Biopython code that builds the backbone (N, CA, C, O; Angstrom):
import numpy as np
from Bio.PDB.StructureBuilder import StructureBuilder

atoms = [
    (1, "MET", "N", (97.687, 76.065, 89.806)),
    (1, "MET", "CA", (98.663, 76.991, 89.280)),
    (1, "MET", "C", (98.288, 78.408, 89.729)),
    (1, "MET", "O", (97.123, 78.801, 89.676)),
    (2, "VAL", "N", (99.274, 79.146, 90.161)),
    (2, "VAL", "CA", (99.082, 80.505, 90.652)),
    (2, "VAL", "C", (99.122, 81.471, 89.470)),
    (2, "VAL", "O", (100.022, 81.412, 88.632)),
    (3, "ALA", "N", (98.127, 82.364, 89.419)),
    (3, "ALA", "CA", (98.112, 83.389, 88.371)),
    (3, "ALA", "C", (99.247, 84.376, 88.640)),
    (3, "ALA", "O", (99.450, 84.805, 89.776)),
    (4, "LEU", "N", (99.966, 84.724, 87.609)),
    (4, "LEU", "CA", (101.137, 85.577, 87.746)),
    (4, "LEU", "C", (100.805, 86.925, 88.370)),
    (4, "LEU", "O", (101.521, 87.388, 89.259)),
    (5, "GLU", "N", (99.730, 87.559, 87.918)),
    (5, "GLU", "CA", (99.374, 88.888, 88.437)),
    (5, "GLU", "C", (99.064, 88.836, 89.931)),
    (5, "GLU", "O", (99.491, 89.704, 90.693)),
    (6, "GLU", "N", (98.321, 87.813, 90.342)),
    (6, "GLU", "CA", (97.984, 87.657, 91.760)),
    (6, "GLU", "C", (99.235, 87.395, 92.582)),
    (6, "GLU", "O", (99.399, 87.951, 93.668)),
    (7, "ALA", "N", (100.101, 86.563, 92.072)),
    (7, "ALA", "CA", (101.329, 86.221, 92.789)),
    (7, "ALA", "C", (102.217, 87.446, 92.967)),
    (7, "ALA", "O", (102.760, 87.681, 94.046)),
    (8, "VAL", "N", (102.355, 88.213, 91.906)),
    (8, "VAL", "CA", (103.194, 89.409, 91.963)),
    (8, "VAL", "C", (102.648, 90.395, 92.986)),
    (8, "VAL", "O", (103.402, 90.952, 93.783)),
    (9, "MET", "N", (101.338, 90.609, 92.963)),
    (9, "MET", "CA", (100.739, 91.545, 93.916)),
    (9, "MET", "C", (100.889, 91.042, 95.346)),
    (9, "MET", "O", (101.126, 91.836, 96.256)),
    (10, "GLU", "N", (100.755, 89.744, 95.555)),
    (10, "GLU", "CA", (100.929, 89.193, 96.897)),
    (10, "GLU", "C", (102.355, 89.402, 97.397)),
    (10, "GLU", "O", (102.561, 89.733, 98.565)),
    (11, "ILE", "N", (103.319, 89.215, 96.538)),
    (11, "ILE", "CA", (104.713, 89.449, 96.926)),
    (11, "ILE", "C", (104.921, 90.919, 97.271)),
    (11, "ILE", "O", (105.506, 91.235, 98.307)),
    (12, "ILE", "N", (104.454, 91.807, 96.425)),
    (12, "ILE", "CA", (104.654, 93.246, 96.638)),
    (12, "ILE", "C", (103.982, 93.709, 97.931)),
    (12, "ILE", "O", (104.597, 94.410, 98.734)),
    (13, "VAL", "N", (102.734, 93.321, 98.131)),
    (13, "VAL", "CA", (101.988, 93.764, 99.313)),
    (13, "VAL", "C", (102.623, 93.228, 100.593)),
    (13, "VAL", "O", (102.834, 93.982, 101.543)),
    (14, "ASN", "N", (102.927, 91.943, 100.622)),
    (14, "ASN", "CA", (103.490, 91.353, 101.844)),
    (14, "ASN", "C", (104.906, 91.845, 102.121)),
    (14, "ASN", "O", (105.257, 92.112, 103.271)),
    (15, "ALA", "N", (105.713, 91.966, 101.087)),
    (15, "ALA", "CA", (107.068, 92.483, 101.283)),
    (15, "ALA", "C", (107.021, 93.935, 101.746)),
    (15, "ALA", "O", (107.801, 94.336, 102.610)),
    (16, "GLY", "N", (106.125, 94.716, 101.185)),
    (16, "GLY", "CA", (105.987, 96.111, 101.587)),
    (16, "GLY", "C", (105.543, 96.247, 103.029)),
    (16, "GLY", "O", (106.040, 97.105, 103.759)),
    (17, "GLN", "N", (104.604, 95.400, 103.444)),
    (17, "GLN", "CA", (104.150, 95.431, 104.841)),
    (17, "GLN", "C", (105.284, 95.034, 105.779)),
    (17, "GLN", "O", (105.451, 95.632, 106.842)),
    (18, "SER", "N", (106.050, 94.040, 105.394)),
    (18, "SER", "CA", (107.183, 93.612, 106.213)),
    (18, "SER", "C", (108.191, 94.751, 106.380)),
    (18, "SER", "O", (108.666, 95.017, 107.483)),
    (19, "ARG", "N", (108.503, 95.409, 105.283)),
    (19, "ARG", "CA", (109.454, 96.523, 105.328)),
    (19, "ARG", "C", (108.941, 97.647, 106.221)),
    (19, "ARG", "O", (109.697, 98.203, 107.018)),
    (20, "SER", "N", (107.672, 97.981, 106.092)),
    (20, "SER", "CA", (107.087, 99.039, 106.927)),
    (20, "SER", "C", (107.165, 98.693, 108.408)),
    (20, "SER", "O", (107.468, 99.552, 109.236)),
    (21, "LEU", "N", (106.895, 97.451, 108.734)),
    (21, "LEU", "CA", (106.965, 97.026, 110.131)),
    (21, "LEU", "C", (108.399, 97.073, 110.665)),
    (21, "LEU", "O", (108.614, 97.362, 111.843)),
    (22, "CYS", "N", (109.362, 96.794, 109.818)),
    (22, "CYS", "CA", (110.769, 96.892, 110.239)),
    (22, "CYS", "C", (111.098, 98.335, 110.622)),
    (22, "CYS", "O", (111.778, 98.575, 111.620)),
    (23, "PHE", "N", (110.624, 99.274, 109.845)),
    (23, "PHE", "CA", (110.907, 100.670, 110.171)),
    (23, "PHE", "C", (110.127, 101.135, 111.395)),
    (23, "PHE", "O", (110.607, 101.987, 112.144)),
    (24, "GLU", "N", (108.934, 100.590, 111.609)),
    (24, "GLU", "CA", (108.216, 100.866, 112.858)),
    (24, "GLU", "C", (109.001, 100.320, 114.042)),
    (24, "GLU", "O", (109.071, 100.955, 115.094)),
    (25, "ALA", "N", (109.587, 99.150, 113.870)),
    (25, "ALA", "CA", (110.397, 98.548, 114.932)),
    (25, "ALA", "C", (111.607, 99.423, 115.247)),
    (25, "ALA", "O", (111.971, 99.586, 116.412)),
    (26, "LEU", "N", (112.218, 99.976, 114.229)),
    (26, "LEU", "CA", (113.354, 100.875, 114.457)),
    (26, "LEU", "C", (112.927, 102.111, 115.239)),
    (26, "LEU", "O", (113.634, 102.549, 116.148)),
    (27, "ARG", "N", (111.781, 102.670, 114.892)),
    (27, "ARG", "CA", (111.284, 103.841, 115.631)),
    (27, "ARG", "C", (111.007, 103.485, 117.086)),
    (27, "ARG", "O", (111.329, 104.259, 117.987)),
    (28, "ALA", "N", (110.415, 102.328, 117.319)),
    (28, "ALA", "CA", (110.131, 101.890, 118.684)),
    (28, "ALA", "C", (111.429, 101.722, 119.470)),
    (28, "ALA", "O", (111.516, 102.133, 120.627)),
    (29, "ALA", "N", (112.422, 101.125, 118.850)),
    (29, "ALA", "CA", (113.707, 100.923, 119.527)),
    (29, "ALA", "C", (114.386, 102.248, 119.824)),
    (29, "ALA", "O", (114.975, 102.417, 120.892)),
    (30, "ARG", "N", (114.311, 103.178, 118.904)),
    (30, "ARG", "CA", (114.908, 104.489, 119.114)),
    (30, "ARG", "C", (114.300, 105.173, 120.338)),
    (30, "ARG", "O", (114.969, 105.946, 121.024)),
    (31, "LEU", "N", (113.017, 104.879, 120.607)),
    (31, "LEU", "CA", (112.328, 105.442, 121.769)),
    (31, "LEU", "C", (112.511, 104.584, 123.029)),
    (31, "LEU", "O", (111.968, 104.897, 124.089)),
    (32, "GLY", "N", (113.282, 103.500, 122.895)),
    (32, "GLY", "CA", (113.549, 102.638, 124.047)),
    (32, "GLY", "C", (112.515, 101.554, 124.271)),
    (32, "GLY", "O", (112.553, 100.875, 125.297)),
    (33, "ASN", "N", (111.594, 101.374, 123.341)),
    (33, "ASN", "CA", (110.549, 100.353, 123.463)),
    (33, "ASN", "C", (111.000, 99.060, 122.777)),
    (33, "ASN", "O", (110.529, 98.723, 121.691)),
    (34, "PHE", "N", (111.908, 98.351, 123.424)),
    (34, "PHE", "CA", (112.539, 97.191, 122.789)),
    (34, "PHE", "C", (111.610, 95.989, 122.669)),
    (34, "PHE", "O", (111.704, 95.231, 121.703)),
    (35, "ASP", "N", (110.715, 95.804, 123.636)),
    (35, "ASP", "CA", (109.746, 94.704, 123.510)),
    (35, "ASP", "C", (108.834, 94.933, 122.312)),
    (35, "ASP", "O", (108.567, 94.010, 121.542)),
    (36, "GLU", "N", (108.358, 96.162, 122.157)),
    (36, "GLU", "CA", (107.518, 96.500, 121.013)),
    (36, "GLU", "C", (108.294, 96.307, 119.713)),
    (36, "GLU", "O", (107.755, 95.800, 118.729)),
    (37, "ALA", "N", (109.555, 96.712, 119.716)),
    (37, "ALA", "CA", (110.386, 96.548, 118.521)),
    (37, "ALA", "C", (110.494, 95.075, 118.128)),
    (37, "ALA", "O", (110.369, 94.732, 116.952)),
    (38, "GLN", "N", (110.723, 94.218, 119.101)),
    (38, "GLN", "CA", (110.832, 92.783, 118.798)),
    (38, "GLN", "C", (109.507, 92.215, 118.307)),
    (38, "GLN", "O", (109.482, 91.381, 117.403)),
    (39, "ASN", "N", (108.404, 92.669, 118.906)),
    (39, "ASN", "CA", (107.087, 92.217, 118.443)),
    (39, "ASN", "C", (106.839, 92.642, 117.005)),
    (39, "ASN", "O", (106.304, 91.867, 116.211)),
    (40, "LEU", "N", (107.220, 93.858, 116.666)),
    (40, "LEU", "CA", (107.053, 94.343, 115.293)),
    (40, "LEU", "C", (107.918, 93.552, 114.317)),
    (40, "LEU", "O", (107.489, 93.271, 113.198)),
    (41, "LEU", "N", (109.125, 93.191, 114.728)),
    (41, "LEU", "CA", (109.982, 92.377, 113.853)),
    (41, "LEU", "C", (109.383, 90.992, 113.638)),
    (41, "LEU", "O", (109.450, 90.452, 112.533)),
    (42, "ARG", "N", (108.800, 90.416, 114.682)),
    (42, "ARG", "CA", (108.147, 89.111, 114.530)),
    (42, "ARG", "C", (106.958, 89.215, 113.566)),
    (42, "ARG", "O", (106.735, 88.329, 112.740)),
    (43, "GLU", "N", (106.205, 90.305, 113.686)),
    (43, "GLU", "CA", (105.085, 90.516, 112.769)),
    (43, "GLU", "C", (105.604, 90.675, 111.335)),
    (43, "GLU", "O", (105.025, 90.132, 110.394)),
    (44, "ALA", "N", (106.690, 91.416, 111.181)),
    (44, "ALA", "CA", (107.307, 91.593, 109.860)),
    (44, "ALA", "C", (107.722, 90.245, 109.281)),
    (44, "ALA", "O", (107.582, 90.010, 108.081)),
    (45, "ASP", "N", (108.230, 89.367, 110.130)),
    (45, "ASP", "CA", (108.656, 88.045, 109.668)),
    (45, "ASP", "C", (107.502, 87.259, 109.050)),
    (45, "ASP", "O", (107.691, 86.536, 108.072)),
    (46, "GLY", "N", (106.310, 87.401, 109.622)),
    (46, "GLY", "CA", (105.149, 86.696, 109.077)),
    (46, "GLY", "C", (104.827, 87.154, 107.661)),
    (46, "GLY", "O", (104.557, 86.330, 106.787)),
    (47, "TYR", "N", (104.854, 88.452, 107.435)),
    (47, "TYR", "CA", (104.593, 88.977, 106.088)),
    (47, "TYR", "C", (105.695, 88.571, 105.116)),
    (47, "TYR", "O", (105.430, 88.251, 103.957)),
    (48, "SER", "N", (106.913, 88.588, 105.597)),
    (48, "SER", "CA", (108.039, 88.188, 104.759)),
    (48, "SER", "C", (107.908, 86.723, 104.353)),
    (48, "SER", "O", (108.171, 86.360, 103.206)),
    (49, "ARG", "N", (107.500, 85.895, 105.298)),
    (49, "ARG", "CA", (107.303, 84.470, 105.009)),
    (49, "ARG", "C", (106.250, 84.277, 103.917)),
    (49, "ARG", "O", (106.425, 83.455, 103.018)),
    (50, "GLN", "N", (105.156, 85.037, 103.999)),
    (50, "GLN", "CA", (104.098, 84.919, 102.986)),
    (50, "GLN", "C", (104.620, 85.310, 101.601)),
    (50, "GLN", "O", (104.335, 84.642, 100.607)),
    (51, "ALA", "N", (105.382, 86.394, 101.553)),
    (51, "ALA", "CA", (105.952, 86.822, 100.270)),
    (51, "ALA", "C", (106.914, 85.773, 99.739)),
    (51, "ALA", "O", (106.906, 85.462, 98.548)),
    (52, "HIS", "N", (107.732, 85.235, 100.610)),
    (52, "HIS", "CA", (108.726, 84.234, 100.197)),
    (52, "HIS", "C", (108.046, 82.949, 99.736)),
    (52, "HIS", "O", (108.497, 82.321, 98.778)),
    (53, "GLN", "N", (106.973, 82.556, 100.404)),
    (53, "GLN", "CA", (106.250, 81.349, 99.988)),
    (53, "GLN", "C", (105.674, 81.503, 98.587)),
    (53, "GLN", "O", (105.699, 80.564, 97.792)),
    (54, "MET", "N", (105.154, 82.696, 98.287)),
    (54, "MET", "CA", (104.624, 82.927, 96.943)),
    (54, "MET", "C", (105.753, 82.910, 95.918)),
    (54, "MET", "O", (105.595, 82.366, 94.825)),
    (55, "GLN", "N", (106.880, 83.498, 96.267)),
    (55, "GLN", "CA", (108.030, 83.468, 95.369)),
    (55, "GLN", "C", (108.432, 82.018, 95.091)),
    (55, "GLN", "O", (108.734, 81.660, 93.953)),
    (56, "THR", "N", (108.435, 81.198, 96.125)),
    (56, "THR", "CA", (108.798, 79.790, 95.977)),
    (56, "THR", "C", (107.821, 79.072, 95.048)),
    (56, "THR", "O", (108.240, 78.262, 94.220)),
    (57, "LYS", "N", (106.528, 79.357, 95.174)),
    (57, "LYS", "CA", (105.534, 78.754, 94.277)),
    (57, "LYS", "C", (105.820, 79.125, 92.829)),
    (57, "LYS", "O", (105.745, 78.278, 91.938)),
    (58, "LEU", "N", (106.147, 80.391, 92.595)),
    (58, "LEU", "CA", (106.453, 80.821, 91.225)),
    (58, "LEU", "C", (107.705, 80.126, 90.700)),
    (58, "LEU", "O", (107.758, 79.732, 89.535)),
    (59, "ILE", "N", (108.694, 79.978, 91.545)),
    (59, "ILE", "CA", (109.925, 79.296, 91.128)),
    (59, "ILE", "C", (109.631, 77.838, 90.793)),
    (59, "ILE", "O", (110.132, 77.308, 89.801)),
    (60, "GLU", "N", (108.822, 77.196, 91.619)),
    (60, "GLU", "CA", (108.460, 75.792, 91.358)),
    (60, "GLU", "C", (107.704, 75.658, 90.038)),
    (60, "GLU", "O", (107.961, 74.738, 89.262)),
    (61, "GLN", "N", (106.762, 76.585, 89.785)),
    (61, "GLN", "CA", (106.030, 76.554, 88.515)),
    (61, "GLN", "C", (106.983, 76.758, 87.343)),
    (61, "GLN", "O", (106.875, 76.086, 86.317)),
    (62, "ASP", "N", (107.909, 77.684, 87.504)),
    (62, "ASP", "CA", (108.842, 77.995, 86.428)),
    (62, "ASP", "C", (109.768, 76.818, 86.146)),
    (62, "ASP", "O", (110.166, 76.591, 85.004)),
    (63, "ALA", "N", (110.104, 76.077, 87.191)),
    (63, "ALA", "CA", (110.994, 74.924, 87.015)),
    (63, "ALA", "C", (110.267, 73.765, 86.343)),
    (63, "ALA", "O", (110.904, 72.881, 85.771)),
    (64, "GLY", "N", (108.943, 73.765, 86.409)),
    (64, "GLY", "CA", (108.154, 72.709, 85.787)),
    (64, "GLY", "C", (107.755, 73.087, 84.370)),
    (64, "GLY", "O", (108.528, 73.686, 83.622)),
    (65, "GLU", "N", (106.535, 72.725, 84.026)),
    (65, "GLU", "CA", (106.033, 72.972, 82.681)),
    (65, "GLU", "C", (105.460, 74.370, 82.499)),
    (65, "GLU", "O", (105.311, 74.836, 81.369)),
    (66, "ALA", "N", (105.135, 75.046, 83.603)),
    (66, "ALA", "CA", (104.456, 76.348, 83.517)),
    (66, "ALA", "C", (105.463, 77.485, 83.565)),
    (66, "ALA", "O", (105.520, 78.224, 84.548)),
    (67, "ARG", "N", (106.244, 77.627, 82.528)),
    (67, "ARG", "CA", (107.244, 78.693, 82.455)),
    (67, "ARG", "C", (106.601, 80.046, 82.683)),
    (67, "ARG", "O", (105.544, 80.345, 82.128)),
    (68, "GLN", "N", (107.251, 80.867, 83.509)),
    (68, "GLN", "CA", (106.739, 82.198, 83.817)),
    (68, "GLN", "C", (107.475, 83.237, 82.976)),
    (68, "GLN", "O", (108.701, 83.202, 82.871)),
    (69, "PRO", "N", (106.719, 84.163, 82.377)),
    (69, "PRO", "CA", (107.395, 85.227, 81.619)),
    (69, "PRO", "C", (108.065, 86.204, 82.583)),
    (69, "PRO", "O", (107.528, 86.501, 83.650)),
    (70, "MET", "N", (109.210, 86.690, 82.208)),
    (70, "MET", "CA", (109.894, 87.687, 83.035)),
    (70, "MET", "C", (109.367, 89.046, 82.614)),
    (70, "MET", "O", (109.606, 89.506, 81.498)),
    (71, "THR", "N", (108.647, 89.678, 83.525)),
    (71, "THR", "CA", (108.054, 90.981, 83.242)),
    (71, "THR", "C", (108.659, 92.020, 84.177)),
    (71, "THR", "O", (109.281, 91.690, 85.186)),
    (72, "LEU", "N", (108.463, 93.263, 83.821)),
    (72, "LEU", "CA", (108.955, 94.352, 84.669)),
    (72, "LEU", "C", (108.301, 94.303, 86.044)),
    (72, "LEU", "O", (108.961, 94.568, 87.049)),
    (73, "ILE", "N", (107.018, 93.969, 86.106)),
    (73, "ILE", "CA", (106.327, 93.908, 87.400)),
    (73, "ILE", "C", (106.879, 92.757, 88.255)),
    (73, "ILE", "O", (106.921, 92.864, 89.481)),
    (74, "MET", "N", (107.296, 91.670, 87.622)),
    (74, "MET", "CA", (107.908, 90.565, 88.375)),
    (74, "MET", "C", (109.251, 91.012, 88.946)),
    (74, "MET", "O", (109.568, 90.702, 90.095)),
    (75, "VAL", "N", (110.029, 91.725, 88.168)),
    (75, "VAL", "CA", (111.301, 92.253, 88.659)),
    (75, "VAL", "C", (111.040, 93.211, 89.816)),
    (75, "VAL", "O", (111.769, 93.212, 90.808)),
    (76, "HIS", "N", (110.005, 94.020, 89.683)),
    (76, "HIS", "CA", (109.621, 94.958, 90.737)),
    (76, "HIS", "C", (109.263, 94.204, 92.021)),
    (76, "HIS", "O", (109.666, 94.611, 93.110)),
    (77, "ALA", "N", (108.519, 93.122, 91.897)),
    (77, "ALA", "CA", (108.137, 92.314, 93.062)),
    (77, "ALA", "C", (109.376, 91.718, 93.725)),
    (77, "ALA", "O", (109.490, 91.723, 94.951)),
    (78, "GLN", "N", (110.291, 91.210, 92.926)),
    (78, "GLN", "CA", (111.532, 90.645, 93.470)),
    (78, "GLN", "C", (112.330, 91.724, 94.203)),
    (78, "GLN", "O", (112.911, 91.467, 95.258)),
    (79, "ASP", "N", (112.354, 92.920, 93.642)),
    (79, "ASP", "CA", (113.049, 94.033, 94.268)),
    (79, "ASP", "C", (112.431, 94.359, 95.627)),
    (79, "ASP", "O", (113.150, 94.586, 96.600)),
    (80, "HIS", "N", (111.108, 94.381, 95.693)),
    (80, "HIS", "CA", (110.430, 94.628, 96.967)),
    (80, "HIS", "C", (110.795, 93.567, 98.000)),
    (80, "HIS", "O", (111.078, 93.886, 99.155)),
    (81, "LEU", "N", (110.786, 92.310, 97.578)),
    (81, "LEU", "CA", (111.090, 91.227, 98.508)),
    (81, "LEU", "C", (112.524, 91.322, 99.018)),
    (81, "LEU", "O", (112.758, 91.208, 100.222)),
    (82, "MET", "N", (113.468, 91.525, 98.137)),
    (82, "MET", "CA", (114.865, 91.602, 98.553)),
    (82, "MET", "C", (115.112, 92.819, 99.440)),
    (82, "MET", "O", (115.882, 92.739, 100.397)),
    (83, "THR", "N", (114.472, 93.937, 99.133)),
    (83, "THR", "CA", (114.623, 95.137, 99.952)),
    (83, "THR", "C", (114.060, 94.910, 101.347)),
    (83, "THR", "O", (114.648, 95.344, 102.338)),
    (84, "SER", "N", (112.922, 94.230, 101.424)),
    (84, "SER", "CA", (112.325, 93.976, 102.737)),
    (84, "SER", "C", (113.184, 93.017, 103.557)),
    (84, "SER", "O", (113.290, 93.166, 104.774)),
    (85, "LEU", "N", (113.791, 92.042, 102.902)),
    (85, "LEU", "CA", (114.675, 91.121, 103.620)),
    (85, "LEU", "C", (115.909, 91.845, 104.152)),
    (85, "LEU", "O", (116.355, 91.588, 105.270)),
    (86, "LEU", "N", (116.447, 92.736, 103.356)),
    (86, "LEU", "CA", (117.591, 93.525, 103.798)),
    (86, "LEU", "C", (117.194, 94.452, 104.945)),
    (86, "LEU", "O", (117.941, 94.602, 105.912)),
    (87, "ALA", "N", (116.018, 95.072, 104.835)),
    (87, "ALA", "CA", (115.538, 95.953, 105.915)),
    (87, "ALA", "C", (115.400, 95.169, 107.213)),
    (87, "ALA", "O", (115.707, 95.684, 108.287)),
    (88, "ARG", "N", (114.943, 93.936, 107.117)),
    (88, "ARG", "CA", (114.775, 93.105, 108.327)),
    (88, "ARG", "C", (116.120, 92.836, 108.987)),
    (88, "ARG", "O", (116.268, 92.998, 110.198)),
    (89, "GLU", "N", (117.082, 92.430, 108.199)),
    (89, "GLU", "CA", (118.413, 92.122, 108.746)),
    (89, "GLU", "C", (119.059, 93.364, 109.362)),
    (89, "GLU", "O", (119.604, 93.301, 110.464)),
    (90, "LEU", "N", (118.999, 94.476, 108.659)),
    (90, "LEU", "CA", (119.597, 95.702, 109.174)),
    (90, "LEU", "C", (118.864, 96.204, 110.414)),
    (90, "LEU", "O", (119.492, 96.718, 111.340)),
    (91, "SER", "N", (117.551, 96.059, 110.438)),
    (91, "SER", "CA", (116.771, 96.488, 111.606)),
    (91, "SER", "C", (117.212, 95.736, 112.858)),
    (91, "SER", "O", (117.366, 96.327, 113.926)),
    (92, "GLU", "N", (117.409, 94.462, 112.720)),
    (92, "GLU", "CA", (117.860, 93.644, 113.859)),
    (92, "GLU", "C", (119.192, 94.166, 114.399)),
    (92, "GLU", "O", (119.369, 94.306, 115.609)),
    (93, "GLU", "N", (120.112, 94.448, 113.499)),
    (93, "GLU", "CA", (121.426, 94.943, 113.912)),
    (93, "GLU", "C", (121.330, 96.328, 114.569)),
    (93, "GLU", "O", (121.965, 96.577, 115.593)),
    (94, "ILE", "N", (120.543, 97.214, 113.982)),
    (94, "ILE", "CA", (120.422, 98.570, 114.530)),
    (94, "ILE", "C", (119.734, 98.536, 115.897)),
    (94, "ILE", "O", (120.113, 99.278, 116.804)),
    (95, "ILE", "N", (118.735, 97.683, 116.040)),
    (95, "ILE", "CA", (118.062, 97.562, 117.335)),
    (95, "ILE", "C", (119.053, 97.072, 118.392)),
    (95, "ILE", "O", (119.024, 97.542, 119.530)),
    (96, "GLN", "N", (119.914, 96.150, 118.032)),
    (96, "GLN", "CA", (120.949, 95.693, 118.972)),
    (96, "GLN", "C", (121.843, 96.859, 119.396)),
    (96, "GLN", "O", (122.218, 96.968, 120.564)),
    (97, "LEU", "N", (122.175, 97.712, 118.459)),
    (97, "LEU", "CA", (122.992, 98.880, 118.786)),
    (97, "LEU", "C", (122.249, 99.837, 119.720)),
    (97, "LEU", "O", (122.842, 100.366, 120.660)),
    (98, "TYR", "N", (120.965, 100.062, 119.470)),
    (98, "TYR", "CA", (120.173, 100.923, 120.363)),
    (98, "TYR", "C", (120.135, 100.354, 121.791)),
    (98, "TYR", "O", (120.141, 101.105, 122.767)),
    (99, "GLN", "N", (120.098, 99.041, 121.896)),
    (99, "GLN", "CA", (120.028, 98.417, 123.221)),
    (99, "GLN", "C", (121.322, 98.602, 124.003)),
    (99, "GLN", "O", (121.308, 98.556, 125.233)),
    (100, "ARG", "N", (122.412, 98.804, 123.330)),
    (100, "ARG", "CA", (123.690, 99.022, 124.026)),
    (100, "ARG", "C", (123.687, 100.389, 124.661)),
    (100, "ARG", "O", (124.667, 100.776, 125.298)),
]
sb = StructureBuilder()
sb.init_structure("model")
sb.init_model(0)
sb.init_chain("A")
sb.init_seg("    ")
for serial, (resi, resn, name, xyz) in enumerate(atoms, 1):
    if name == "N":
        sb.init_residue(resn, " ", resi, " ")
    sb.init_atom(name, np.array(xyz, "f"), 0.0, 1.0, " ", f" {name:<3s}", serial, name[0])
structure = sb.get_structure()
């Protein structure tokens, strides 16, 4: 069973790193460094996957016998994850526009 505090911090840290890398990718694309931008997006995907896997573990625990309390920090972690996922999708689209 995953400790709630550890899980929340893992989601926040990994989602935050993913989001930061997406914005680095945008800066690289703005400068015309499209290969670097794509590499940064791939790196961001790895962090996003880690955050999502932890979220999935918490959901599985919650669906079973180990009900998870809904705390403000958990909502904060979910917000970080969703924001990073949105940043990833938008970054891909903006990079495509820069390439045109």
